[in-house]
C-alpha positions in Angstrom: -21.7 -26.7 7.6 -18.9 -24.2 8.5 -19.5 -21.9 10.7 -17.9 -19.0 8.9 -16.4 -18.5 5.4 -13.2 -16.4 4.7 -13.6 -13.9 2.2 -10.9 -12.1 0.2 -11.8 -8.7 -0.8 -10.0 -6.7 -3.6 -10.5 -2.9 -2.7 -9.7 0.3 -4.6 -9.8 3.8 -3.2 -9.0 7.5 -3.6 -7.3 8.4 -0.5 -7.7 12.1 -0.8 -10.7 12.2 1.8 -9.6 9.3 4.1 -7.5 9.5 7.2 -5.7 6.3 6.1 -6.8 2.8 6.0 -7.2 1.9 9.9 -10.2 2.8 11.8 -9.9 5.7 14.0 -12.4 7.3 16.3 -13.8 10.3 15.0 -12.2 10.0 11.6 -13.3 9.0 8.1 -11.2 5.7 7.1 -11.3 3.1 4.7 -11.7 0.5 6.9 -14.3 2.3 8.9 -16.5 2.7 5.8 -16.1 -0.7 4.7 -16.9 -2.0 8.1 -20.2 0.1 8.3 -21.3 -0.9 5.0 -20.8 -4.7 5.9 -22.3 -4.5 9.2 -25.5 -2.9 7.5 -25.8 -6.2 5.7 -24.9 -8.7 8.3 -25.8 -6.9 11.7 -23.9 -4.7 13.7 -23.0 -7.4 16.5 -21.3 -9.6 13.8 -17.7 -9.8 14.4 -15.9 -9.9 11.0 -12.1 -10.1 11.7 -11.1 -7.4 9.0 -7.3 -8.0 8.2 -5.6 -5.9 5.4 -2.3 -6.7 3.3 -1.0 -3.5 4.3 -2.2 -0.2 6.2 -1.9 2.9 4.0 -1.3 6.4 5.7 -3.8 9.4 5.0 -3.9 10.4 1.7 -2.3 7.3 -0.1 -4.6 5.8 -2.9 -5.0 2.2 -3.6 -6.1 0.0 -6.8 -4.8 -3.3 -5.6 -5.4 -3.4 -2.0 -6.3 -6.7 -0.5 -8.2 -7.6 2.9 -9.8 -10.6 4.3 -13.2 -11.0 6.4 -14.7 -14.2 8.1 -18.6 -13.9 7.3 -20.9 -16.2 9.2 -21.7 -19.1 6.5 -25.4 -18.5 7.1 -25.1 -14.7 5.8 -22.8 -15.9 2.9 -25.4 -18.1 1.7 -27.9 -15.3 1.9 -25.7 -12.6 0.2 -23.3 -14.5 -2.1 -25.2 -13.7 -5.2 -25.5 -9.9 -4.2 -22.9 -9.0 -1.9 -20.7 -6.8 -4.5 -23.8 -5.0 -5.5 -25.0 -4.3 -2.1 -21.6 -3.0 -1.2 -21.3 -1.0 -4.3 -24.8 0.7 -3.1 -23.8 1.3 0.6 -20.2 2.4 0.0 -19.1 6.1 -0.9 -18.0 6.6 -4.5 -14.0 7.3 -3.4 -14.1 3.4 -2.1 -14.9 0.2 -4.1 -15.0 -3.3 -3.2 -14.2 -4.7 -6.9 -14.0 -8.7 -6.3 -15.1 -10.9 -3.5 -13.4 -14.4 -3.4 -14.1 -17.2 -1.0 -10.8 -18.4 0.2 -9.4 -21.2 2.7 -9.0 -20.2 6.3 -5.3 -20.5 6.0 -5.5 -17.2 3.9 -4.1 -14.2 5.7 -4.3 -11.0 3.5 -1.4 -9.6 5.8 1.0 -12.5 6.6 0.3 -14.6 3.5 1.4 -11.9 0.9 4.6 -12.4 -0.8 5.0 -8.8 -2.0 3.3 -5.3 -1.9 3.8 -3.2 -5.2 3.5 0.7 -5.1 3.6 3.4 -7.9 4.7 7.1 -7.1 3.5 9.6 -9.8 5.7 12.7 -10.4 5.1 15.5 -12.9 8.0 17.8 -13.7 6.4 19.7 -16.4 6.5 23.7 -15.8 2.7 23.7 -15.8 2.3 21.1 -12.9 0.2 17.9 -13.2 -2.8 17.7 -15.3 -5.9 18.8 -13.4 -7.6 15.4 -13.7 -4.6 13.6 -12.2 -4.0 16.0 -9.3 -5.1 13.9 -6.6 -2.7 11.1 -7.7 0.2 13.0 -9.1 3.0 15.2 -7.3 4.0 18.4 -8.9 7.9 18.8 -8.8 9.1 22.2 -9.9 12.6 21.1 -11.1 13.2 19.0 -14.1 14.1 15.3 -13.3 16.7 13.2 -15.1 15.4 9.6 -15.5 18.7 8.2 -15.6 19.9 9.8 -12.2 16.9 8.5 -10.8 17.5 4.9 -11.8 20.7 5.2 -10.7 19.9 6.1 -7.2 17.1 3.4 -7.3 19.8 0.8 -8.0 21.5 1.3 -5.0 18.5 0.9 -2.9 17.6 -2.4 -3.9 18.1 -5.7 -2.1 17.7 -6.8 1.7 18.8 -4.1 3.9 18.0 -2.0 7.2 15.9 0.9 5.8 16.0 2.7 9.3 17.0 5.9 7.7 13.9 5.7 5.6 11.4 4.6 8.1 9.4 5.7 11.2 10.7 3.2 13.8 8.0 1.4 15.9 9.0 -0.1 19.1 9.9 -4.0 18.5 9.6 -3.8 15.2 12.2 -4.5 12.5 13.3 -2.0 9.9 14.9 -4.9 7.7 13.1 -5.3 4.4 13.8 -6.9 1.1 13.3 -4.7 -2.1 13.3 -6.7 -5.1 12.2 -4.1 -7.7 12.9 -0.3 -7.5 12.8 1.8 -11.1 11.4 4.8 -12.8 9.9 5.1 -15.9 8.6 8.2 -18.0 5.2 7.8 -19.4 3.8 8.8 -22.7 2.0 11.9 -21.0 5.9 12.7 -19.4 5.1 11.7 -16.0 7.9 9.9 -14.1 6.7 6.9 -12.3 8.6 5.0 -9.7 7.8 1.4 -9.2 8.7 -0.2 -6.0 8.1 -3.9 -4.7 9.2 -5.5 -1.5 8.0 -8.3 1.0 6.7 -5.6 3.2 7.2 -1.8 4.1 7.6 0.1 7.4 5.8 3.3 7.9 6.6 6.1 5.6 9.2 3.9 3.8 8.2 4.3 0.3 7.7 8.2 0.5 11.0 8.6 2.1 12.8 6.5 -0.7 11.0 8.8 -3.2 11.7 11.8 -1.5 15.6 11.1 -1.4 15.6 10.0 -5.0 13.8 13.0 -6.0 16.6 15.1 -4.7 19.0 13.1 -6.9 16.7 13.2 -10.1 16.8 16.9 -9.9 20.7 17.2 -9.3 20.8 18.4 -5.9 22.4 15.0 -4.6 24.7 12.4 -6.1 23.1 9.2 -7.1 25.0 7.1 -4.6 23.8 9.4 -1.7 20.4 7.5 -0.9 22.3 4.0 -0.6 24.9 5.7 1.7 22.1 6.2 4.1 21.7 2.5 4.6 24.3 2.4 7.1 22.4 4.6 9.6 20.4 2.7 12.4 17.8 5.8 12.9 15.8 7.9 10.8 17.9 10.5 8.6 16.7 14.0 9.2 18.2 14.8 5.5 15.5 12.7 3.8 12.3 14.6 3.0 9.3 12.6 3.0 7.3 12.8 -0.4 3.6 14.0 -0.1 1.1 11.3 0.3 -1.0 11.9 -2.9 1.5 10.9 -5.3 1.4 7.1 -4.0 -0.7 4.2 -4.8 -0.8 0.7 -3.7 -1.2 -1.4 -7.1 -0.8 -4.9 -6.1 -0.2 -7.4 -3.6 1.0 -10.9 -4.2 0.2 -14.3 -2.7 1.7 -17.8 -3.0 -0.3 -20.7 -4.4 -3.1 -21.8 -2.1 -1.4 -24.7 -0.7 1.2 -22.3 0.6 -1.0 -19.7 2.6 -0.5 -21.2 5.8 3.5 -21.7 5.5 3.8 -18.5 4.1 1.9 -16.7 7.0 4.0 -18.5 9.7 7.3 -17.5 8.2 6.2 -13.8 7.8 5.0 -13.8 11.5 8.3 -15.3 12.6 10.3 -12.7 10.4 8.5 -9.9 11.8 9.2 -10.9 15.3 
């Protein structure tokens, strides 16, 4: 019998009261409350190896976050039928584990991922966001032109060095491949940006949105954000959009047989 079972956890959370995903001493984080709940079920000394697809910043939400843990096989045998229900009872109402799936040991929530998809919601009505959506929708005081937003978005798609839009980390690349970036207006009038890439560097999505919004409201020309791609350091002209409008909605993975190869390729690329 295997000593441990790798489990994929699909997680949703309202980021308003969290200091992001990653555990931090003295701060309430998504990983912190998840690990606390799991440890109450399997013992505080049990190593879990919690690994997440993407560490979201403070205030950012998720409906499609993915992580994995390695649970002792004996514990999984005992908890398999009730783990989801028990976690629902132990976790706070602003964080939920929706699905638990046994996966091969080759699955890596972070490195096996082929894409991350985010959405950013903006209301440009004169009265602001609907009260029930105030935690996940930014209010914008200027009218937004959807054609201008999409023109700006088109120039940012592709594989580029997004250093102008990233908080650079030492020895980390800022080259990313965006394969989708577009805006739509929902029936309720809210503008929604969808952005999908192999991965994102810190603050990249909110920086892209911040730049495009200044185009959408007429203060910048549609080709301005793309011109910043020539820079090799963060641009002081780009305002980072607030965190609460951003939601991680999906993480993609290859077929099961390709988990390991994808993880190896991603590690080489990030190095």
